[in-house]
N, C-alpha and C positions, 0 to 999 in steps of 0.2 A: 923368501917368497912374499912374506909382508914387506921385506922393503925393497923390491922391485915393484908388488903394489904402488907403495906408496912413494915411489917416486912416477911411478903412470899416472895415475893422479894429478902427480904438481903440477908436472907436465900438461892434462889436459886443461887443468885450470889458468896455468904461465900463457897456454894459448887463448884461453877465450877471451882472456886480459888483453893481452894483444890488437887479439879480432872489435872491442869491446870500445879499446881507446879511439881510435876514430869518429865511432859513431857519437860516443859522448865528448868529445868534443868540439864533436860541427855543434854540436846543442849546443854547448860552453859559450862558441865563438857565434853562436848563431844574431845575427846574421849577417854574412859573410864577404854576400853579391846580391843585387835587385832582383825584388819583390816583384809577383802578380798578382793582378788581386781582377776577378773575374765581377763583370756587371753584365748579367744576365736581362739586358737592354738598350736602347735603341740608344748614342749618342744624342746628345742635348735634352732629355727630361731632367727635372730632380730627384729621378733615382741615378744617372748620370752624373747631376753634378754631386750628388753627396759622394756618390764612391771617388770623385773627383775632390773632395772635397779631406776625404780619408787617404787618399792617399799618398798627397802630400803631406797630410798630418806625420803619417807613419813616416814617412821618411827624415820630419827631421827630428823626430822622435827615437829612429830605432840607427838611425846616420846611417842607412842605405837609401836608396831611391826606389819607389813603386809603383810600378805603372801600372794602370788601367788596361784591361784590352773587353772589349763588348762583345761579347758572344748572346745578341739576340733569337730565338727564337722557340718552335714551338711551348709559350708561357712557358719561360726562363728552362724547360727543359736542358734546350742546348748545353747551355752556359753549368747549369749543375750537373750535369754527367760527364763535363770535360773537370771539375775541379775532382768527381769524385773517385776518377780514372788517375789522378793527378799524385806524383810521390807525397809521403809523407810527414815531408821536412818541413811546411809552414812554410815553402818559400809562394805556392801558392793555394789565393784565397779564394772565398764566391762570398759579394752583397746580395745575399739572400732576402727573399721575400717572404712574408705566407704563402702566397701564391707559388711561392719551388718549395715550402716545407711542411701545411697543411689544408695546400688546396687541389695539389695535381696528385697529393696521394687520395683524394676522398674520391678524386673522378677519374685515374687512370688507375688501371687494370697492371701496365707493365711501365716501370720506370725502370733507366739506366742509374739511377740513386737510391739509397734508404734515408729517408730524411733522420732515420734514430743514429743513424753510425756516423753523421758530420759527428766531426770537430767543435764545439759550438765555442766561440770566441767571446761576443757579448751581443745586446741586444744596441740597435744605434738608436733607431730612427720609427715615430707613424705619421701618417700620413690617412688624415680626414677625410671623412666622406661624406659626400651631402645627399640626403634627396631634392631634388630640384623640380622646380614646373612651367613650363609655358606661359607665359603672360597672358593667355585668353582663359585659362582652367579658375575658376569662380573661387577657388580658397588662399587662403593666406596660410595657414598652417594647417599643420601633419593632421589634428581634428577633424579640418574642416572639407579634405581631401578622401581623408576614413572616410566618411560620413557620404563625399560623394559617389565614392567607387561602390559604397555598399546598398545608395539608394540604387546604382544604376550598374551592376554586375556583370564584367564582360563586356564594358562599354571601353574602359581605360586601359590603357600598357603603357609597358617603359621600357627607356632604352637603358643599355650597358654597353661598354666596350668591352666585349668578348662573353661567351661561354665559358663556365670555368671560376670569370676573373670574381676575384674582394667585390665585386657592383653587383657581379649577377648572386652570389651566393647575399650579399646585402640585403639585393632586393628581395629573392626567397625568404630571406628572414623577416624581413618588413613584411608580407602578406602574412605568413605564420603565428608572427604578431600580433597584427590586427584584422585579419580575414577577410585583408579584403581581395577580391581574385581580378590580377591585371596579367594583361599578355605579357612575355617577355620577350622583346624585339630584341636581339645583341648585332651590335655593329663593331668594326676593327678599328679602333684606338674614341679616342677621346673626344676626338674632333668630328668625328660625323656622329657620335652619338649624342652629342650637341647640338650640333647643325639640325640634327633629324627633330633634337627636341623645340627649337624656336622654329620649325620650322613646321609644327603640326602633327608630322606622320608620327609622333608619339608625346602623350600629356603629361609625363613625368618621365624624370631619367635618376639614376643613382650615377655618381664621375665622382670625381677628387675634389677635393676643398683647393685643391693645384689649379685644375682645371677649368672648372667652374665659378670662382670671386672675380677674374678680369669680368664673366660676361653679368653676374647677379653686379658687382659695383658699376655697371655701364646700363643696367638697367632692360636689360636685351632679358633671362629669364629672371625666377625666383625663387627663396630657397626654401622650403619647408622643413626642414632638421636635418639635424647633425646626428649623423648613424654610432658615434664612440661615447662612451661615458662623461667626455667633457665638452664645456662650449669648443668651439675651435678659434685661434689664438688670429685668423687674419676675417674670421666674424662671429666676435661674443655676441653678438646679437640677437643670433639665430638658436633655439633651444633644441636641444637632445632630441632624441624618440622617448626616450628614459623619463623627460620631461615632460612629455608630452602625451603621457602617462599612461607609455608599455615600461613597466622595470625590469631592469639586469638586462634593456637593450646594447648589445657591443656589440658593430662589426668597425672595421680599418683596414687600412693597409701597416703593416707595418714591417723593419726590417733588421739583419742580423746578421754578423759575419761570423761566419764558418769555415773551417778546414776539411781538408779528406783525413777521410777517418785512419783512425788509430794514428794519427799526431803524436809528440812523443810529449812527456806533462810541463818539460820545462821549457819548450819552445812556446808548448800553448800558454804554458803560464807567464810569459815575456810579450807573448803578443795582445793575452788580455790585459795586464797592466801599463801598456801603451796605448790601450785601446781608450781604459779607464782613464789614462790620463789626459786623454784626446779629447775627448766629452766632459770630462772637468773643466771645458776651457771655453772662458765665456768667447772669446771672438770664433769659435768653432759654431757654440751654441745659436750663435745670431744671426750667421750664415745658415745654418740649416734651416732657422724659422724665417727669414728675408724669403726661401723660396718655398715657402709654404709647409715645410717639415715638422714635427715636434723632435726635439731631441728627445727620447727617450734611454740612457743609459739603464743595463744591467748582464750581469757576469755571462759567464759561460754557461752555470748552475741553469740562473734565470732563465735563460734562451732554451735551455732544454726543458724546462720544465715549460715552460710556455708550450713551447712543440706539443711536447706529451698532454698537454692540459686540452690545446685546442685541436689536436690532429682528430681523435673522436667524438667529436662536437660535430666540426664540418663533416665527418661522414657521415652524421646522423642525418645534418641540411642536404647533403647531396640522397640519402637514399631516399629522406622525407620528400622532396623537389623534385627528382629525376633529375637529379643535373649529373651530366656524361659525356663527355667527351664522343665523337666517330668511332 
């Protein structure tokens, strides 16, 4: 009886090994065909450029092409939901923003993905945010504008490129930090936001350094403060909010690479190693800098830690400022 049981167990183990072998071999040979990078933004912007630069670089590092698929919609929810349901084999990845990973979960009751369950590959870049003003506003600094706003409560309004966006969160955080009372006026994108600012429909606006810099350089609007912890390389003369008297203030847009939940460790490690090499290349860093992004490499663990750290912070901002979607 003991021999029969032993043989039975041996057969089970042998069968399991046969079944496991193809999966293990697939991971060892990864990648063996074309990969896909889902970019949850429309073509043409800085984020799309970032995605295409990364895809080309991954193709060179991994020996297999990586195609970019733009899937904009619902503040990155459409693209993120697609990747969350994709096979966890490493062939479908998402260029996620903090909108995807920490802002949407703070303002939406239901999402087709869990930001904490994506497989983190690494951080790649930040995009600075700015508080900018109409030229008719008699303030040259954040301190001067705060004084104006406090002297005339409810007189001033600020524009953003959408409810629940990074710039909306940034504007509400500014209100809390400074004690200003500003009316939020959301627009559908940076172009209408900054057009409204120039036209005087709003007195100030929060927007990205990429969108605002050309208008600042041409003298059509003026910068008051950068919202991140460091000055922006495109506008090094503009002080940060923290330098303007509000210590600890920090808000930016940022981007990271993630895969579907439960990706095999061996596949994740190959992708993380390739991304680390890509982000260390001076040519890649220069390309990102040229389009207004700040290269910001961090491994998968660093990305996961950032999500876990910022998610409760953004939920607190959303609750305090009553930011929510319809």
